[in-house]
C-alpha positions, 0 to 999 in steps of 0.5 A: 898814038902816044900814051897821052892820046891813050889816056885822053881816049880812055878818060873821054871814052867812060860812059855813065857811072854804075852804081854797086846796085847797077852792076849787081843787077847787071850780074844776076843770071835772071837778066841775062838775054838768053835767060829772058828767051828761056822764061819767055819760051817757058811761060808761054809753053806752061799757059799753053799747056794748062790751058789744053789741061783745062779745056781737054775735057770738053774739046778732046771728049775726056769725059768720054775716055777711059779714066787711065786716058784722063790720067795719063793725059794729065800725068803726061802734061804735069810731068812735062810742065814740071820738067820744064820748070825743074830745068829752067830752075836748075840752070838759073841755080847757080854754081856753089864750087871754090873754083871754075873748073869745078863749077864747071863740071858741076854744071855740065853733069847737071845739065846731063842730067836735065837732057836725060829727064827733058827727053824721057818725059818727052817720050813719056808726054807723047806715049799719054798723048797717043793713049789718051787719043786712041783709048776709044778709036776703032783701028782701021786702016786709014786710022793706023796710017794716021797713027804711023804717020803720026808717030813718026813724027813725034819721035822725029821731035824727040830725036830733034830735041835729043840732038839739041840737047846733044849739041848744047852738051857738046859745046860746054865739054868743049868749053871745059875742055878749053879752060882745062887746056888754058889752065895747063898752059898757064902752069 
């Protein structure tokens, strides 16, 4: 292929002209496919948790539970929802650093803090559910086994969440190290 064929191919490959507003819209974080998936998951999760919050009193006999059990469940649900929303906003917030390396490091620290808070909130939410449902139960051998089995499942889900966060952070750390390595080879 000679230079004339390459130029001709480049000019014909073009496509439609993009206006500046189209380019700005395309580069917004909110329009990224991953962020759309996270936003959809967040909306579904918040709607489901708010639905539970509005119906728990009737469906799960909240009126027959002690005040502390109702308070624990409501607090756990609201903390979980707040953590999800804060996490989404935190991820959507652009990094305001002068160079890319510092921006990646700040984003990494933000993600580490978010992961710690997410795991802590998940534990508190799990404990609040256990407190709510166990508050008026007379513990028998069978109910104790169900409690142990449920607790093991919840611990496994929390560990799974921890491992997902750990993997995300590890991938970002690896990308940050690749960036630092690439930077030092350019100098």
